[in-house]
DSSP file (Angstrom, degrees, kcal/mol; ACC not computed):
  #  RESIDUE AA STRUCTURE BP1 BP2  ACC     N-H-->O    O-->H-N    N-H-->O    O-->H-N    TCO  KAPPA ALPHA  PHI   PSI    X-CA   Y-CA   Z-CA
    1    1 A X              0   0    0      0, 0.0     2,-0.3     0, 0.0    50,-0.0   0.000 360.0 360.0 360.0 128.2  -58.4   64.0   28.4
    2    2 A X        -     0   0    0      1,-0.0     2,-0.1     2,-0.0    46,-0.0  -0.710 360.0-124.4 -96.5 145.2  -56.4   66.8   26.7
    3    3 A X     >  -     0   0    0     -2,-0.3     4,-2.5     1,-0.1     5,-0.2  -0.412  33.9-105.6 -74.2 162.1  -53.8   69.0   28.2
    4    4 A X  H  > S+     0   0    0      1,-0.2     4,-2.0     2,-0.2     5,-0.1   0.889 123.5  51.2 -56.7 -38.9  -54.3   72.8   28.0
    5    5 A X  H  > S+     0   0    0      2,-0.2     4,-2.4     1,-0.2    -1,-0.2   0.915 109.7  49.0 -65.6 -42.2  -51.6   72.9   25.3
    6    6 A X  H  > S+     0   0    0      1,-0.2     4,-2.7     2,-0.2    -2,-0.2   0.892 109.2  53.2 -64.0 -38.8  -53.3   70.2   23.3
    7    7 A X  H  X S+     0   0    0     -4,-2.5     4,-2.3     2,-0.2    -1,-0.2   0.906 109.6  48.3 -62.0 -41.1  -56.6   71.9   23.6
    8    8 A X  H  X S+     0   0    0     -4,-2.0     4,-2.5     2,-0.2    -2,-0.2   0.925 112.1  48.6 -65.1 -44.1  -55.1   75.1   22.2
    9    9 A X  H  X S+     0   0    0     -4,-2.4     4,-2.7     1,-0.2    -2,-0.2   0.925 112.4  48.8 -61.3 -44.4  -53.4   73.3   19.3
   10   10 A X  H  X S+     0   0    0     -4,-2.7     4,-2.8     2,-0.2    -1,-0.2   0.902 111.1  49.5 -63.5 -41.5  -56.7   71.5   18.5
   11   11 A X  H  X S+     0   0    0     -4,-2.3     4,-2.9     2,-0.2     5,-0.3   0.908 112.6  47.0 -65.2 -41.5  -58.7   74.8   18.6
   12   12 A X  H  X S+     0   0    0     -4,-2.5     4,-2.7     2,-0.2     5,-0.3   0.926 113.0  49.8 -63.9 -43.6  -56.1   76.5   16.3
   13   13 A X  H  X S+     0   0    0     -4,-2.7     4,-2.2    -5,-0.2    -2,-0.2   0.928 114.0  45.7 -58.4 -46.5  -56.2   73.5   14.0
   14   14 A X  H  X S+     0   0    0     -4,-2.8     4,-2.2     2,-0.2    -2,-0.2   0.940 115.9  43.4 -64.6 -49.5  -60.1   73.6   13.9
   15   15 A X  H  X S+     0   0    0     -4,-2.9     4,-2.3     2,-0.2     5,-0.2   0.893 114.5  49.9 -68.1 -39.2  -60.4   77.3   13.4
   16   16 A X  H  X S+     0   0    0     -4,-2.7     4,-3.3    -5,-0.3     5,-0.4   0.936 111.3  49.2 -62.8 -45.7  -57.6   77.5   10.7
   17   17 A X  H  X S+     0   0    0     -4,-2.2     4,-1.9    -5,-0.3    -2,-0.2   0.897 112.8  47.1 -62.3 -41.3  -59.2   74.6    8.8
   18   18 A X  H  < S+     0   0    0     -4,-2.2    -1,-0.2    -5,-0.2    -2,-0.2   0.899 118.7  41.3 -65.6 -40.5  -62.7   76.2    8.9
   19   19 A X  H  < S+     0   0    0     -4,-2.3    -2,-0.2    -5,-0.2    -3,-0.2   0.906 127.1  28.8 -75.1 -43.6  -61.3   79.6    7.8
   20   20 A X  H  < S-     0   0    0     -4,-3.3    -3,-0.2     2,-0.3    -2,-0.2   0.635  97.3-124.6 -97.8 -16.9  -58.8   78.4    5.1
   21   21 A X  S  < S+     0   0    0     -4,-1.9     2,-0.3    -5,-0.4    -4,-0.2   0.501  85.9  63.6  84.5   2.7  -60.4   75.2    3.9
   22   22 A X  S    S-     0   0    0     -6,-0.4    -2,-0.3    -5,-0.0    -1,-0.2  -0.978  92.2 -89.9-151.9 157.9  -57.3   73.1    4.6
   23   23 A X        -     0   0    0     39,-0.5     2,-0.1    -2,-0.3   -10,-0.1  -0.299  46.3-106.6 -71.3 155.7  -55.4   72.1    7.7
   24   24 A X        -     0   0    0    -11,-0.2     2,-0.2     1,-0.1    40,-0.1  -0.388  25.5-119.2 -78.0 156.4  -52.4   74.3    8.9
   25   25 A X     >  -     0   0    0     -2,-0.1     4,-2.2     1,-0.1     3,-0.2  -0.476  34.4-103.3 -81.1 164.1  -48.8   73.4    8.7
   26   26 A X  H  > S+     0   0    0      1,-0.2     4,-3.0     2,-0.2     5,-0.2   0.906 124.2  56.0 -54.6 -41.9  -46.7   73.1   11.8
   27   27 A X  H  > S+     0   0    0      1,-0.2     4,-2.3     2,-0.2    -1,-0.2   0.895 107.6  48.2 -58.2 -41.5  -45.2   76.5   11.1
   28   28 A X  H  > S+     0   0    0     -3,-0.2     4,-1.9     2,-0.2    -1,-0.2   0.868 111.9  48.6 -70.2 -37.2  -48.7   78.0   11.0
   29   29 A X  H  X S+     0   0    0     -4,-2.2     4,-1.8     2,-0.2    -2,-0.2   0.932 112.1  50.5 -64.7 -44.7  -49.7   76.3   14.3
   30   30 A X  H  X>S+     0   0    0     -4,-3.0     5,-2.2     1,-0.2     4,-1.8   0.887 108.2  51.8 -60.6 -41.2  -46.5   77.6   15.8
   31   31 A X  H  <5S+     0   0    0     -4,-2.3    -1,-0.2     1,-0.2    -2,-0.2   0.914 109.8  49.4 -62.1 -42.3  -47.1   81.1   14.7
   32   32 A X  H  <5S+     0   0    0     -4,-1.9    -1,-0.2     1,-0.2    -2,-0.2   0.837 120.1  36.9 -66.1 -32.1  -50.6   81.1   16.2
   33   33 A X  H  <5S-     0   0    0     -4,-1.8    -1,-0.2     2,-0.2    -2,-0.2   0.599 107.3-119.6 -94.9 -13.4  -49.3   79.8   19.5
   34   34 A X  T  <5 +     0   0    0     -4,-1.8     2,-0.5     1,-0.3    -3,-0.2   0.807  68.4 136.7  75.2  29.1  -46.0   81.7   19.6
   35   35 A X      < -     0   0    0     -5,-2.2    -1,-0.3    -6,-0.2    -2,-0.2  -0.940  32.9-178.1-112.1 128.4  -44.0   78.4   19.6
   36   36 A X        +     0   0    0     -2,-0.5     2,-0.6    -3,-0.1    -1,-0.1   0.719  54.5  98.1 -95.7 -24.3  -40.9   78.1   17.4
   37   37 A X     >  -     0   0    0      1,-0.2     4,-1.9    -7,-0.1     5,-0.2  -0.529  50.9-168.4 -74.2 112.0  -40.0   74.5   18.2
   38   38 A X  H  > S+     0   0    0     -2,-0.6     4,-2.9     1,-0.2    -1,-0.2   0.818  88.3  60.6 -67.7 -28.6  -41.3   72.2   15.5
   39   39 A X  H  > S+     0   0    0      2,-0.2     4,-2.1     1,-0.2    -1,-0.2   0.915 105.2  46.8 -62.9 -42.9  -40.4   69.2   17.8
   40   40 A X  H  > S+     0   0    0      2,-0.2     4,-2.0     1,-0.2    -2,-0.2   0.932 114.7  46.4 -63.4 -46.6  -42.8   70.5   20.5
   41   41 A X  H  X S+     0   0    0     -4,-1.9     4,-2.6     1,-0.2    -2,-0.2   0.898 109.9  54.3 -63.3 -40.5  -45.6   71.1   17.9
   42   42 A X  H  X S+     0   0    0     -4,-2.9     4,-2.8     1,-0.2    -1,-0.2   0.906 107.4  50.6 -60.3 -42.5  -45.0   67.7   16.4
   43   43 A X  H  X S+     0   0    0     -4,-2.1     4,-2.4     2,-0.2    -1,-0.2   0.909 110.0  50.1 -62.7 -42.2  -45.4   66.0   19.8
   44   44 A X  H  X S+     0   0    0     -4,-2.0     4,-2.3     2,-0.2    -2,-0.2   0.942 113.3  45.2 -60.9 -47.0  -48.7   67.9   20.3
   45   45 A X  H  X S+     0   0    0     -4,-2.6     4,-2.1     2,-0.2    -2,-0.2   0.923 113.3  49.8 -65.2 -43.9  -50.1   66.9   16.9
   46   46 A X  H  X S+     0   0    0     -4,-2.8     4,-2.6     1,-0.2    -1,-0.2   0.895 110.8  50.7 -61.0 -39.7  -48.9   63.2   17.4
   47   47 A X  H  X S+     0   0    0     -4,-2.4     4,-1.9    -5,-0.2    -1,-0.2   0.910 109.1  50.4 -64.2 -41.8  -50.6   63.2   20.8
   48   48 A X  H  <>S+     0   0    0     -4,-2.3     5,-2.4     2,-0.2     6,-1.4   0.847 110.8  49.9 -65.8 -33.7  -53.8   64.5   19.3
   49   49 A X  H ><5S+     0   0    0     -4,-2.1     3,-1.5     4,-0.2    -2,-0.2   0.935 110.8  49.7 -66.7 -45.8  -53.7   61.8   16.6
   50   50 A X  H 3<5S+     0   0    0     -4,-2.6    -2,-0.2     1,-0.3    -1,-0.2   0.809 109.8  51.1 -62.3 -30.7  -53.1   59.2   19.3
   51   51 A X  T 3<5S-     0   0    0     -4,-1.9    -1,-0.3    -5,-0.1    -2,-0.2   0.407 117.7-112.2 -88.8   2.2  -56.1   60.5   21.3
   52   52 A X  T < 5S+     0   0    0     -3,-1.5    -3,-0.2     2,-0.2    -2,-0.1   0.611  88.4 112.4  82.0  11.8  -58.4   60.4   18.3
   53   53 A X  S   <S+     0   0    0     -5,-2.4    14,-2.5    -6,-0.2     2,-0.3   0.806  82.6  27.8 -85.4 -31.5  -58.8   64.1   17.9
   54   54 A X  E    S-A   66   0A   0     -6,-1.4     2,-0.4    12,-0.3    -2,-0.2  -0.874  73.2-152.0-123.2 158.3  -56.9   64.3   14.6
   55   55 A X  E     -A   65   0A   0     10,-3.0    10,-2.7    -2,-0.3     2,-0.2  -0.986  15.5-121.6-134.0 147.2  -56.4   61.7   11.9
   56   56 A X        +     0   0    0     -2,-0.4     2,-0.2     8,-0.2     8,-0.2  -0.580  35.6 161.4 -85.1 145.8  -53.7   61.1    9.4
   57   57 A X        -     0   0    0      3,-0.4     3,-0.3    -2,-0.2     2,-0.2  -0.633  44.8 -62.6-137.8-160.8  -54.3   61.0    5.7
   58   58 A X  S    S+     0   0    0     -2,-0.2    -1,-0.0     1,-0.2     0, 0.0  -0.579 100.2  57.3 -88.9 156.4  -52.2   61.3    2.6
   59   59 A X  S >  S-     0   0    0     -2,-0.2     3,-1.1     4,-0.1     4,-0.3   0.725  98.5-101.5 100.2  24.2  -50.3   64.5    1.7
   60   60 A X  G >  S-     0   0    0     -3,-0.3     3,-1.3     1,-0.2    -3,-0.4  -0.336  92.2 -10.0  65.5-141.6  -48.0   65.0    4.7
   61   61 A X  G >  S+     0   0    0      1,-0.3     3,-1.2     2,-0.2    -1,-0.2   0.817 135.8  58.8 -65.2 -30.8  -49.1   67.6    7.2
   62   62 A X  G <  S+     0   0    0     -3,-1.1   -39,-0.5     1,-0.2    -1,-0.3   0.685  98.6  62.5 -70.8 -14.7  -51.9   68.9    4.9
   63   63 A X  G <  S+     0   0    0     -3,-1.3     2,-0.3    -4,-0.3    -1,-0.2   0.572  79.3  99.8 -84.9  -9.6  -53.3   65.4    5.0
   64   64 A X    <   +     0   0    0     -3,-1.2     2,-0.3    -4,-0.3    -8,-0.2  -0.624  55.4 176.3 -77.6 133.7  -53.9   65.5    8.7
   65   65 A X  E     -A   55   0A   0    -10,-2.7   -10,-3.0    -2,-0.3     2,-0.2  -0.878  38.0 -83.9-134.9 164.0  -57.6   66.3    9.4
   66   66 A X  E     -A   54   0A   0     -2,-0.3   -12,-0.3   -12,-0.2     2,-0.2  -0.499  50.4-119.7 -63.9 134.5  -60.0   66.7   12.3
   67   67 A X        -     0   0    0    -14,-2.5     3,-0.1    -2,-0.2    -1,-0.1  -0.500  36.2 -94.8 -73.0 146.9  -61.3   63.3   13.3
   68   68 A X        -     0   0    0     -2,-0.2    -1,-0.1     1,-0.1    -3,-0.0  -0.341  55.3 -88.4 -59.8 145.4  -65.0   62.9   13.0
   69   69 A X        -     0   0    0      1,-0.1     2,-0.5    -3,-0.1    -1,-0.1  -0.292  42.0-135.6 -58.9 135.1  -66.7   63.6   16.3
   70   70 A X        -     0   0    0     -3,-0.1     2,-0.8   -18,-0.1    -1,-0.1  -0.780   9.0-133.1 -92.8 134.2  -67.0   60.5   18.5
   71   71 A X        -     0   0    0     -2,-0.5     2,-0.4     1,-0.0    29,-0.0  -0.777  22.6-133.9 -84.9 115.7  -70.2   59.9   20.2
   72   72 A X        -     0   0    0     -2,-0.8     2,-0.0     1,-0.1    -1,-0.0  -0.553  23.7-119.1 -71.0 122.7  -69.4   59.0   23.7
   73   73 A X        -     0   0    0     -2,-0.4     2,-1.0     1,-0.1    -1,-0.1  -0.367  16.5-135.7 -64.0 140.9  -71.4   56.0   24.8
   74   74 A X        +     0   0    0     -2,-0.0    25,-2.4    29,-0.0    26,-0.5  -0.826  39.2 162.4-100.2  97.7  -73.7   56.6   27.6
   75   75 A X  E     -B   98   0B   0     -2,-1.0     2,-0.3    23,-0.2    23,-0.2  -0.968  18.8-164.8-124.3 131.1  -73.2   53.6   29.9
   76   76 A X  E     -B   97   0B   0     21,-1.7    21,-1.4    -2,-0.4     2,-0.2  -0.873  26.3-109.6-114.6 146.5  -74.2   53.4   33.5
   77   77 A X  E     -B   96   0B   0     31,-0.4    33,-1.8    -2,-0.3     2,-0.9  -0.512  25.6-127.5 -72.1 141.4  -73.1   50.8   36.1
   78   78 A X  E     -c  110   0C   0     17,-2.0    15,-1.7    -2,-0.2    17,-0.2  -0.821  29.8-178.1 -87.6 108.4  -75.7   48.3   37.2
   79   79 A X  E     -     0   0C   0     31,-2.0     2,-0.3    -2,-0.9    32,-0.2   0.676  49.1 -61.5 -88.0 -18.9  -75.5   48.7   41.0
   80   80 A X  E     -c  111   0C   0     30,-0.7    32,-2.6    12,-0.2     2,-0.3  -0.992  58.3 -63.4 167.4-162.1  -78.1   46.2   42.1
   81   81 A X  E     -c  112   0C   0     -2,-0.3     2,-0.5    30,-0.2    32,-0.2  -0.874  29.2-137.5-121.5 151.7  -81.6   45.1   42.1
   82   82 A X  E     -c  113   0C   0     30,-3.2    32,-2.4    -2,-0.3     2,-0.3  -0.927  29.1-118.5-107.3 131.3  -84.8   46.6   43.4
   83   83 A X  E     +c  114   0C   0     -2,-0.5     2,-0.3     5,-0.3    32,-0.2  -0.536  34.2 172.5 -72.0 127.9  -87.3   44.3   45.1
   84   84 A X  S    S-     0   0    0     30,-2.1    33,-1.2     2,-0.4    32,-0.5  -0.704  77.1  -7.3-132.2  79.2  -90.6   44.1   43.4
   85   85 A X  S    S+     0   0    0     -2,-0.3     2,-0.2    30,-0.2    30,-0.1  -0.984 133.5  24.0 131.5-122.6  -92.3   41.3   45.3
   86   86 A X  S    S-     0   0    0     -2,-0.4    -2,-0.4     1,-0.1    28,-0.1  -0.532  98.4 -94.5 -75.4 146.1  -90.2   39.5   47.8
   87   87 A X        -     0   0    0     -2,-0.2     2,-0.3    -4,-0.1    -1,-0.1  -0.246  40.4-167.4 -64.1 145.1  -87.2   41.5   49.1
   88   88 A X        -     0   0    0     -7,-0.1     2,-0.4    -3,-0.1    -5,-0.3  -0.946  24.8-114.3-127.1 150.8  -83.7   41.1   47.5
   89   89 A X        -     0   0    0     -2,-0.3     2,-0.7    -7,-0.1    -8,-0.2  -0.737  30.9-123.6 -84.6 131.0  -80.4   42.3   48.7
   90   90 A X        +     0   0    0     -2,-0.4     2,-0.5   -10,-0.1   -10,-0.1  -0.654  37.5 177.7 -76.6 114.1  -78.9   45.0   46.4
   91   91 A X        -     0   0    0     -2,-0.7    -2,-0.0     0, 0.0    -3,-0.0  -0.976  33.6-111.1-121.2 127.7  -75.5   43.7   45.3
   92   92 A X        -     0   0    0     -2,-0.5   -13,-0.2   -12,-0.1     2,-0.2  -0.295  40.6-163.0 -56.7 137.2  -73.2   45.6   42.9
   93   93 A X        -     0   0    0    -15,-1.7   -15,-0.1     2,-0.1    -1,-0.1  -0.618  28.9-124.7-116.6 177.5  -72.9   43.8   39.6
   94   94 A X  S    S+     0   0    0     -2,-0.2   -15,-0.1   -17,-0.1    -2,-0.1   0.423  73.4 110.5-100.6  -2.1  -70.7   43.9   36.6
   95   95 A X        -     0   0    0    -17,-0.2   -17,-2.0   -18,-0.1     2,-0.3  -0.321  48.7-159.9 -75.6 157.3  -73.4   44.6   34.0
   96   96 A X  E     -B   77   0B   0    -19,-0.2     2,-0.4    -2,-0.0   -19,-0.2  -0.967   6.7-151.3-133.0 151.9  -73.8   47.8   32.2
   97   97 A X  E     -B   76   0B   0    -21,-1.4   -21,-1.7    -2,-0.3     2,-0.7  -0.993  13.8-140.7-125.0 125.5  -76.8   49.3   30.3
   98   98 A X  E     +B   75   0B   0     -2,-0.4   -23,-0.2   -23,-0.2     3,-0.1  -0.764  30.2 162.8 -89.2 115.6  -76.3   51.6   27.4
   99   99 A X    >>  +     0   0    0    -25,-2.4     4,-2.4    -2,-0.7     3,-2.0  -0.042  24.5 132.9-119.8  29.5  -78.8   54.4   27.5
  100  100 A X  T 34 S+     0   0    0    -26,-0.5    -1,-0.1     1,-0.3   -25,-0.1   0.830  74.3  48.0 -54.6 -37.5  -77.1   56.9   25.1
  101  101 A X  T 34 S+     0   0    0     -3,-0.1    -1,-0.3     1,-0.1    -2,-0.1   0.592 120.3  36.9 -81.8  -7.7  -80.2   57.6   23.1
  102  102 A X  T <4 S+     0   0    0     -3,-2.0     2,-0.2     1,-0.2    -2,-0.2   0.815 115.4  15.9-111.3 -41.3  -82.4   58.2   26.2
  103  103 A X     <  +     0   0    0     -4,-2.4     2,-0.3   -29,-0.1    -1,-0.2  -0.739  53.1 176.7-133.2 173.0  -80.5   59.9   29.0
  104  104 A X        +     0   0    0     -2,-0.2   -30,-0.0     1,-0.2    -4,-0.0  -0.930  34.3  28.3-174.5 155.5  -77.4   62.0   29.8
  105  105 A X  S    S+     0   0    0     -2,-0.3    -1,-0.2     1,-0.1   -31,-0.0   0.321  72.9  49.3  80.1 156.4  -75.4   63.9   32.3
  106  106 A X  S    S-     0   0    0      1,-0.1     2,-1.0     2,-0.0    -1,-0.1   0.039 100.6 -42.0  77.1 178.4  -75.0   63.8   36.1
  107  107 A X  S    S+     0   0    0      2,-0.0     2,-0.4     0, 0.0    -1,-0.1  -0.753  75.5 170.3 -83.3 103.9  -74.3   61.0   38.5
  108  108 A X        +     0   0    0     -2,-1.0   -31,-0.4     2,-0.0     2,-0.3  -0.910  11.7 169.3-122.5 142.9  -76.6   58.3   37.1
  109  109 A X        -     0   0    0     -2,-0.4     2,-0.4   -33,-0.1   -31,-0.2  -0.908  23.8-124.7-144.2 173.5  -76.9   54.6   37.9
  110  110 A X  E     -c   78   0C   0    -33,-1.8   -31,-2.0    -2,-0.3   -30,-0.7  -0.942  12.5-166.5-126.1 141.8  -79.2   51.7   37.1
  111  111 A X  E     -c   80   0C   0     -2,-0.4     2,-0.4   -33,-0.2   -30,-0.2  -0.989  19.4-135.2-123.9 139.2  -81.1   49.3   39.3
  112  112 A X  E     -c   81   0C   0    -32,-2.6   -30,-3.2    -2,-0.4     2,-0.5  -0.793  16.7-134.0 -94.6 132.9  -82.8   46.2   37.9
  113  113 A X  E     -c   82   0C   0     -2,-0.4     2,-0.5   -32,-0.2   -30,-0.2  -0.744  19.6-166.7 -88.2 127.8  -86.3   45.4   39.1
  114  114 A X  E     +c   83   0C   0    -32,-2.4   -30,-2.1    -2,-0.5     3,-0.2  -0.963  53.2  23.6-115.3 130.9  -86.9   41.8   40.1
  115  115 A X  S    S-     0   0    0     -2,-0.5   -30,-0.2   -32,-0.2     3,-0.1  -0.497  80.0-100.7 107.0 179.6  -90.4   40.5   40.6
  116  116 A X  S >  S+     0   0    0    -32,-0.5     3,-1.3    -2,-0.2   -31,-0.2   0.226  82.8 105.7-129.1  16.1  -93.7   41.7   39.2
  117  117 A X  T 3  S+     0   0    0    -33,-1.2   -32,-0.1     1,-0.3    -1,-0.1   0.655  80.2  58.6 -73.1 -12.0  -95.4   43.7   41.9
  118  118 A X  T 3         0   0    0    -34,-0.2    -1,-0.3     1,-0.2    -2,-0.1   0.448 360.0 360.0 -93.0  -0.7  -94.6   47.0   40.1
  119  119 A X    <         0   0    0     -3,-1.3    -1,-0.2   -35,-0.1    -2,-0.1   0.465 360.0 360.0 -83.0 360.0  -96.5   45.9   37.0
């Protein structure tokens, strides 16, 4: 989760890089934000690196680049079982099912079907 200030720094970093073809220096980020303190800007950039939004490379500040977009895994908690045949008690489990390529969004959960009456 990014703070509002980190989001602004990242957006400036992204737009500057797209427009100029290379990442901005701290001074250029500061000018865009109206912040003079290089220490403050340095903390924002270090935090964005730590959160995986930016990545370090060679070449000092010009070597910092946007990190490739991360695909957030779509994993739902397995909350219990559905009776398909003789009744079963739904008991929360520790299993997860990754459905990233199939579904997304909202409050979603998974139930495992036990039995074969639904076939």
